[in-house]
N, C-alpha and C positions, 0 to 999 in steps of 0.2 A: 753865603752861609756864615752864621754868627759864631763866634768864640763862644765855648761853654763858660758858664759862670763858674766862680770857685766852688760853689755849692754843688753843682752838677758834675764837676771833676771829682769832688770828695766822694759823692755817691758812687760814682762810676769805679774810683779806686777802691773803695770798700769792697763792692761786688767783685772786682777782680780778684783781689787778696783772699776773700772767703772762698770763691769758687776754685781758685788754685789750691788753697789749703785742703779744701774737701776732696777734690779728685786726685791729689798728690797722695794723701795719706790713708784714705780709706783702703783697707785690706792689709794694712801693715800688721804684722803679728805683735800681740800685746799681752801682757800678763800683769798680775798685781804687782809683781817684782819689777817691771819694766814701764809701768805706767807714767810714773813721775819723770822718768827721763825722756819718755816719748813725748809727754805734754811739753817738756822743755824745749826739746829739739824742734817741735812744730812751732813753738813760740819763737824761737831764735830765727828759724828760716823765714817766717813772716817779717820779722823786725828788719831783715835785710833789704826789704823792698821799700821804694820811694814813698814819701810822705806819711809812712806809718810812725806813729808816736807811742803807741802802746798795744800790747797784744795780750790776751788772757786765754788759755786753752784748758779745758777740763775734760777728762774721760771719765765718764760716769761709772763709779766703781760698783754700783748695784747691777747694772746691766753687764759690765765685764765679768762679774762673779758668776752670773747665770750662763753666759756665753762660754765660759772657760771650764765648765764642770765637764771635762773629758780627760782621758788618759794622759794627755800631755800638759794639762794646766794653763793653756792659753787659748786665745781666739783671735780672730781677724778683727781689726778695728772696723765697727760698722756704723753707719749713720746714727743709729739709736744711741751709741756711746758718746758722740762727740759733741761739745758745746764749746763755742769759740766767740771771741769778741775782738774787734779790731778797731783802734782809734785812729782816724786819718785826719790830717791837718794840710790844707792846701789853700793859699791866697787868702787867709784870714778866715776861712770856714772850717768847721770841726764837725765831724760826724762820727757815729759809733755804728759799725755793721755787726749784727748778731747772727750766729747760726746756732739752730737748736732744733732737735727733733720734735715735731709736733704729732704727738701720739694719736690725736684725734683725726688728723689728716693722713697719718702714717707716711709722712714725708719731711725730709729735713728742710726747713724753711729758713731763709735769710731774711732779715728785717733791717731797717735803717732808722736811725734817731739822729736829729740834729740839735745842736746846742743852741 
């Protein structure tokens, strides 16, 4: 069996980080008042992991506002609300993993870009 290339490790690590982010935080209670702190908490949690150089997290306000129109003014974080990017560097390779909800497919897709 051969050793994975730095590019393959980079891709694997990006997928692991986004998968963990998605499954760990979906369902978290969130409101407009707590949105920024939850985005930052998710970002900081992912930054702790190996090979991560940068993380961006966005909770879509338009989706959150629609979902939180209830007596209590909050909603559970849903796949439709969450967008994230993670930049991984390993062995000279760099990639960006992205998570965003695909409306047409009705599914949260992860994609990968290499520099």
